[in-house]
Z-matrix of the N, CA and C atoms (Angstrom, degrees):
N
C 1 1.451
C 2 1.526 1 108.86
N 3 1.308 2 116.03 1 133.51
C 4 1.447 3 121.97 2 -179.44
C 5 1.522 4 109.45 3 -93.35
N 6 1.328 5 115.64 4 132.92
C 7 1.460 6 119.63 5 176.56
C 8 1.514 7 109.20 6 -96.17
N 9 1.312 8 115.55 7 139.60
C 10 1.453 9 120.78 8 176.73
C 11 1.516 10 109.02 9 -103.37
N 12 1.296 11 115.43 10 133.44
C 13 1.449 12 119.81 11 170.02
C 14 1.520 13 106.99 12 -91.00
N 15 1.294 14 117.74 13 163.16
C 16 1.463 15 121.00 14 -174.96
C 17 1.519 16 113.14 15 -51.95
N 18 1.315 17 118.17 16 -42.23
C 19 1.461 18 120.64 17 -177.99
C 20 1.528 19 111.54 18 -67.12
N 21 1.327 20 117.96 19 -31.71
C 22 1.461 21 121.83 20 -177.23
C 23 1.523 22 112.64 21 -80.50
N 24 1.314 23 116.32 22 -24.33
C 25 1.461 24 120.09 23 -176.52
C 26 1.520 25 112.13 24 -72.36
N 27 1.326 26 116.67 25 -24.61
C 28 1.454 27 119.75 26 -177.70
C 29 1.511 28 109.78 27 79.99
N 30 1.324 29 116.54 28 -175.83
C 31 1.471 30 119.10 29 -178.37
C 32 1.522 31 110.48 30 -71.86
N 33 1.311 32 115.78 31 126.19
C 34 1.458 33 121.24 32 179.62
C 35 1.529 34 107.58 33 -119.60
N 36 1.320 35 115.96 34 116.93
C 37 1.458 36 120.94 35 179.37
C 38 1.521 37 107.63 36 -125.37
N 39 1.292 38 115.83 37 126.40
C 40 1.460 39 119.91 38 177.19
C 41 1.529 40 109.24 39 -67.83
N 42 1.324 41 117.55 40 141.37
C 43 1.469 42 119.57 41 -178.64
C 44 1.527 43 114.24 42 -54.28
N 45 1.337 44 117.74 43 -38.76
C 46 1.463 45 118.62 44 -178.33
C 47 1.527 46 111.91 45 -66.11
N 48 1.323 47 117.77 46 -22.01
C 49 1.466 48 120.39 47 177.16
C 50 1.533 49 110.16 48 -70.14
N 51 1.330 50 117.44 49 -32.27
C 52 1.463 51 121.33 50 179.43
C 53 1.522 52 111.76 51 -67.05
N 54 1.323 53 116.01 52 -28.14
C 55 1.472 54 120.48 53 -176.94
C 56 1.523 55 111.82 54 -108.75
N 57 1.326 56 116.48 55 9.39
C 58 1.473 57 122.35 56 -178.08
C 59 1.531 58 111.05 57 56.18
N 60 1.310 59 115.62 58 38.73
C 61 1.456 60 121.61 59 177.04
C 62 1.513 61 115.88 60 82.82
N 63 1.329 62 117.52 61 -2.06
C 64 1.471 63 120.06 62 -179.46
C 65 1.522 64 110.32 63 -77.69
N 66 1.305 65 115.80 64 142.81
C 67 1.469 66 120.00 65 -179.55
C 68 1.519 67 112.78 66 -115.16
N 69 1.333 68 117.06 67 -9.40
C 70 1.462 69 120.95 68 -179.66
C 71 1.528 70 109.53 69 -129.10
N 72 1.324 71 116.74 70 144.11
C 73 1.468 72 119.48 71 178.56
C 74 1.524 73 111.21 72 -68.38
N 75 1.315 74 115.40 73 146.51
C 76 1.463 75 121.15 74 179.65
C 77 1.523 76 110.32 75 -71.33
N 78 1.324 77 116.58 76 -45.92
C 79 1.463 78 120.75 77 -173.87
C 80 1.504 79 113.52 78 -106.93
N 81 1.308 80 118.76 79 83.09
C 82 1.453 81 121.04 80 172.40
C 83 1.511 82 114.65 81 91.43
N 84 1.317 83 113.26 82 175.85
C 85 1.464 84 121.88 83 179.49
C 86 1.514 85 107.04 84 -112.94
N 87 1.308 86 117.84 85 132.95
C 88 1.456 87 121.83 86 -175.24
C 89 1.526 88 109.70 87 -108.61
N 90 1.334 89 115.34 88 110.96
C 91 1.454 90 121.90 89 176.08
C 92 1.523 91 109.38 90 -65.49
N 93 1.316 92 117.53 91 151.05
C 94 1.470 93 121.21 92 179.65
C 95 1.518 94 113.25 93 -56.84
N 96 1.328 95 116.36 94 -33.42
C 97 1.464 96 118.67 95 -176.99
C 98 1.529 97 112.75 96 -102.65
N 99 1.341 98 116.65 97 10.53
C 100 1.472 99 119.83 98 174.30
C 101 1.524 100 108.33 99 -63.86
N 102 1.315 101 116.56 100 141.55
C 103 1.468 102 122.15 101 -179.12
C 104 1.520 103 109.30 102 -94.26
N 105 1.340 104 115.00 103 133.36
C 106 1.462 105 121.62 104 -177.94
C 107 1.525 106 108.60 105 -118.18
N 108 1.343 107 115.78 106 137.40
C 109 1.464 108 121.71 107 178.39
C 110 1.516 109 108.16 108 -138.06
N 111 1.337 110 116.91 109 131.70
C 112 1.460 111 121.52 110 177.74
C 113 1.524 112 109.75 111 -72.68
N 114 1.326 113 116.22 112 140.80
C 115 1.458 114 120.61 113 176.75
C 116 1.520 115 111.50 114 -90.80
N 117 1.310 116 116.42 115 -11.81
C 118 1.461 117 122.04 116 178.64
C 119 1.510 118 108.79 117 -169.09
N 120 1.311 119 115.96 118 -172.19
C 121 1.460 120 120.05 119 -179.81
C 122 1.523 121 109.74 120 -103.43
N 123 1.323 122 115.74 121 169.93
C 124 1.462 123 120.67 122 178.65
C 125 1.520 124 110.62 123 -63.49
N 126 1.332 125 117.19 124 -35.96
C 127 1.466 126 119.80 125 179.98
C 128 1.530 127 111.08 126 -67.24
N 129 1.325 128 117.14 127 -32.68
C 130 1.463 129 120.60 128 177.20
C 131 1.528 130 111.04 129 -70.89
N 132 1.334 131 116.90 130 -28.55
C 133 1.463 132 120.80 131 179.26
C 134 1.519 133 110.64 132 -69.97
N 135 1.318 134 116.36 133 -28.65
C 136 1.461 135 120.56 134 177.65
C 137 1.510 136 113.13 135 90.55
N 138 1.307 137 114.99 136 161.90
C 139 1.458 138 121.26 137 -177.98
C 140 1.524 139 112.08 138 -67.30
N 141 1.322 140 117.57 139 -27.29
C 142 1.463 141 121.24 140 -178.10
C 143 1.510 142 113.99 141 -77.97
N 144 1.318 143 117.86 142 -1.11
C 145 1.463 144 120.50 143 -177.26
C 146 1.524 145 112.38 144 -73.93
N 147 1.317 146 117.87 145 -13.64
C 148 1.463 147 121.26 146 178.64
C 149 1.509 148 113.77 147 68.03
N 150 1.323 149 116.86 148 36.04
C 151 1.457 150 120.56 149 -177.93
C 152 1.527 151 111.16 150 -82.74
N 153 1.312 152 114.26 151 134.49
C 154 1.467 153 121.42 152 174.17
C 155 1.527 154 108.29 153 -85.27
N 156 1.329 155 118.44 154 164.99
C 157 1.469 156 120.38 155 179.64
C 158 1.531 157 113.35 156 -56.18
N 159 1.329 158 116.89 157 -33.57
C 160 1.465 159 120.32 158 179.56
C 161 1.529 160 111.24 159 -68.99
N 162 1.333 161 116.84 160 -36.41
C 163 1.465 162 120.58 161 175.56
C 164 1.528 163 109.96 162 -61.72
N 165 1.326 164 115.55 163 -45.27
C 166 1.469 165 121.15 164 -179.76
C 167 1.529 166 110.03 165 -61.98
N 168 1.337 167 116.38 166 -42.00
C 169 1.467 168 120.13 167 179.43
C 170 1.525 169 110.82 168 -62.39
N 171 1.331 170 117.48 169 -39.89
C 172 1.464 171 120.52 170 178.25
C 173 1.521 172 110.09 171 -64.32
N 174 1.324 173 117.43 172 -44.64
C 175 1.466 174 120.36 173 178.99
C 176 1.524 175 111.27 174 -60.84
N 177 1.322 176 116.88 175 -40.80
C 178 1.468 177 120.21 176 178.21
C 179 1.527 178 111.13 177 -63.55
N 180 1.338 179 116.55 178 -43.06
C 181 1.471 180 120.63 179 179.87
C 182 1.528 181 111.73 180 -65.90
N 183 1.320 182 116.27 181 -37.03
C 184 1.466 183 120.67 182 -171.42
C 185 1.524 184 113.21 183 -88.93
N 186 1.320 185 116.93 184 21.18
C 187 1.470 186 118.28 185 170.51
C 188 1.517 187 108.87 186 -64.61
N 189 1.320 188 115.81 187 -26.43
C 190 1.464 189 121.12 188 171.63
C 191 1.533 190 106.12 189 -117.16
N 192 1.307 191 117.96 190 150.14
C 193 1.474 192 120.13 191 -176.14
C 194 1.527 193 112.44 192 -60.53
N 195 1.323 194 115.79 193 132.49
C 196 1.462 195 122.69 194 176.94
C 197 1.517 196 109.17 195 -138.04
N 198 1.322 197 116.10 196 152.55
C 199 1.459 198 119.94 197 175.23
C 200 1.531 199 109.21 198 -81.64
N 201 1.317 200 116.04 199 161.93
C 202 1.461 201 121.91 200 177.44
C 203 1.530 202 109.75 201 -57.68
N 204 1.316 203 117.00 202 -41.74
C 205 1.465 204 121.17 203 179.73
C 206 1.532 205 111.49 204 -62.99
N 207 1.334 206 117.13 205 -39.96
C 208 1.468 207 120.47 206 178.86
C 209 1.526 208 111.26 207 -66.32
N 210 1.320 209 116.67 208 -40.05
C 211 1.466 210 120.29 209 178.02
C 212 1.526 211 109.56 210 -60.92
N 213 1.319 212 115.76 211 -45.90
C 214 1.464 213 121.41 212 178.99
C 215 1.532 214 110.79 213 -58.23
N 216 1.317 215 116.36 214 -44.12
C 217 1.468 216 120.47 215 -178.86
C 218 1.527 217 111.48 216 -67.93
N 219 1.337 218 117.41 217 -43.62
C 220 1.463 219 120.42 218 -179.75
C 221 1.523 220 112.17 219 -62.59
N 222 1.323 221 116.67 220 -37.75
C 223 1.460 222 120.81 221 -177.46
C 224 1.525 223 113.10 222 -90.29
N 225 1.321 224 116.19 223 -7.06
C 226 1.461 225 122.05 224 -177.71
C 227 1.537 226 110.51 225 54.87
N 228 1.335 227 114.75 226 46.25
C 229 1.462 228 122.24 227 178.20
C 230 1.521 229 109.16 228 -121.91
N 231 1.335 230 117.65 229 150.52
C 232 1.463 231 119.86 230 175.82
C 233 1.530 232 110.63 231 -61.14
N 234 1.318 233 116.32 232 147.16
C 235 1.458 234 121.79 233 -178.48
C 236 1.528 235 110.89 234 -58.90
N 237 1.306 236 118.01 235 -38.21
C 238 1.461 237 120.62 236 179.86
C 239 1.519 238 112.28 237 -59.96
N 240 1.303 239 116.79 238 -39.69
C 241 1.468 240 121.74 239 178.38
C 242 1.527 241 109.56 240 -67.10
N 243 1.329 242 116.53 241 -44.37
C 244 1.465 243 120.91 242 179.76
C 245 1.521 244 109.99 243 -61.28
N 246 1.319 245 117.87 244 -39.49
C 247 1.471 246 120.79 245 179.36
C 248 1.532 247 111.29 246 -62.55
N 249 1.323 248 117.36 247 -41.70
C 250 1.466 249 120.70 248 178.97
C 251 1.527 250 109.69 249 -64.57
N 252 1.331 251 117.11 250 -44.49
C 253 1.467 252 121.11 251 179.86
C 254 1.532 253 111.07 252 -64.47
N 255 1.331 254 116.65 253 -39.14
C 256 1.464 255 120.10 254 176.75
C 257 1.523 256 111.61 255 -64.54
N 258 1.324 257 116.67 256 -36.56
C 259 1.456 258 120.20 257 176.24
C 260 1.522 259 111.45 258 -60.26
N 261 1.334 260 116.14 259 -41.33
C 262 1.468 261 120.51 260 176.61
C 263 1.524 262 110.74 261 -60.72
N 264 1.320 263 115.69 262 -46.98
C 265 1.463 264 120.78 263 -177.67
C 266 1.521 265 111.47 264 -66.76
N 267 1.320 266 117.15 265 -38.10
C 268 1.460 267 120.50 266 179.59
C 269 1.531 268 110.31 267 -68.20
N 270 1.318 269 117.22 268 -40.69
C 271 1.463 270 121.15 269 177.78
C 272 1.529 271 110.80 270 -61.64
N 273 1.326 272 116.39 271 -35.37
C 274 1.473 273 121.44 272 179.25
C 275 1.522 274 112.14 273 -81.06
N 276 1.336 275 117.82 274 -4.81
C 277 1.458 276 121.65 275 179.98
C 278 1.518 277 113.34 276 76.30
N 279 1.340 278 117.06 277 21.69
C 280 1.458 279 120.81 278 -176.98
C 281 1.524 280 113.56 279 -94.01
N 282 1.336 281 117.06 280 -13.61
C 283 1.462 282 120.88 281 175.38
C 284 1.525 283 109.71 282 -137.01
N 285 1.308 284 114.23 283 152.85
C 286 1.465 285 122.23 284 171.39
C 287 1.511 286 107.33 285 -115.22
N 288 1.311 287 116.90 286 145.60
C 289 1.456 288 120.40 287 177.52
C 290 1.520 289 109.47 288 -125.34
N 291 1.306 290 113.92 289 148.65
C 292 1.462 291 120.48 290 175.52
C 293 1.522 292 106.99 291 -124.71
N 294 1.314 293 114.91 292 119.02
C 295 1.460 294 120.53 293 -178.89
C 296 1.521 295 109.98 294 -69.30
N 297 1.332 296 116.99 295 153.39
C 298 1.472 297 119.64 296 177.02
C 299 1.517 298 110.53 297 -65.11
N 300 1.331 299 114.72 298 155.87
C 301 1.461 300 119.97 299 178.05
C 302 1.521 301 110.17 300 -65.34
N 303 1.326 302 117.12 301 135.16
C 304 1.463 303 118.92 302 174.10
C 305 1.532 304 110.13 303 -62.46
N 306 1.313 305 116.31 304 152.67
C 307 1.466 306 121.59 305 -176.88
C 308 1.519 307 112.43 306 -58.27
N 309 1.318 308 118.21 307 -30.86
C 310 1.460 309 120.68 308 -177.28
C 311 1.528 310 111.67 309 -69.15
N 312 1.330 311 118.17 310 -24.86
C 313 1.453 312 121.06 311 -178.30
C 314 1.526 313 112.71 312 -89.08
N 315 1.312 314 116.99 313 -7.58
C 316 1.453 315 120.52 314 179.63
C 317 1.526 316 109.66 315 -81.99
N 318 1.331 317 116.12 316 155.90
C 319 1.465 318 118.69 317 179.35
C 320 1.527 319 111.32 318 -60.94
N 321 1.305 320 115.65 319 149.76
C 322 1.460 321 120.14 320 -179.96
C 323 1.528 322 110.20 321 -71.97
N 324 1.303 323 114.73 322 164.20
C 325 1.465 324 120.65 323 178.91
C 326 1.530 325 110.26 324 -61.27
N 327 1.326 326 115.86 325 -36.03
C 328 1.470 327 121.05 326 179.41
C 329 1.523 328 110.70 327 -61.05
N 330 1.317 329 116.85 328 -43.99
C 331 1.464 330 120.95 329 -179.69
C 332 1.532 331 110.32 330 -65.41
N 333 1.324 332 116.54 331 -43.73
C 334 1.469 333 119.85 332 179.49
C 335 1.529 334 111.55 333 -62.43
N 336 1.327 335 117.05 334 -40.86
C 337 1.470 336 120.30 335 178.05
C 338 1.529 337 110.97 336 -65.17
N 339 1.328 338 116.95 337 -36.69
C 340 1.460 339 120.66 338 177.81
C 341 1.526 340 110.34 339 -65.23
N 342 1.326 341 117.40 340 -39.29
C 343 1.473 342 120.79 341 177.52
C 344 1.528 343 110.52 342 -64.30
N 345 1.331 344 116.38 343 -43.58
C 346 1.465 345 120.36 344 178.65
C 347 1.528 346 110.37 345 -61.70
N 348 1.328 347 116.57 346 -44.42
C 349 1.468 348 120.07 347 177.61
C 350 1.521 349 111.14 348 -60.07
N 351 1.328 350 116.23 349 -42.05
C 352 1.472 351 120.47 350 179.04
C 353 1.524 352 111.75 351 -63.67
N 354 1.319 353 116.82 352 -39.87
C 355 1.471 354 120.52 353 178.47
C 356 1.523 355 111.02 354 -67.12
N 357 1.309 356 116.72 355 -39.68
C 358 1.471 357 119.93 356 178.86
C 359 1.528 358 111.34 357 -65.32
N 360 1.328 359 116.05 358 -31.76
C 361 1.463 360 120.56 359 -179.65
C 362 1.524 361 112.54 360 -69.82
N 363 1.324 362 116.02 361 -20.77
C 364 1.475 363 119.24 362 179.47
C 365 1.488 364 107.80 363 -69.60
């Protein structure tokens, strides 16, 4: 077993420290497959926006649309932490989110099977 000394371990921050102990997002509930898009960059938000490094990283990632799950994976952070950080950004107007389509608005199984049959016929 290898022992790590403080210098070798690198920066270690507990997830609750990133959210100041909050466990739920302030502005809404973010589904895993909800799409997130930044409305601007961290530099446009200004120094007074109170953005943490994780907020800035999310804004950088979301220059192109990404799902909540993808953001979590890219940042290697738990989804719960990402949801709280996204709530902060949404409250500040720095990100827009689009909820997934409800199941009733999706094509029926019959339609999907017909498409598959049509593709196989090609």
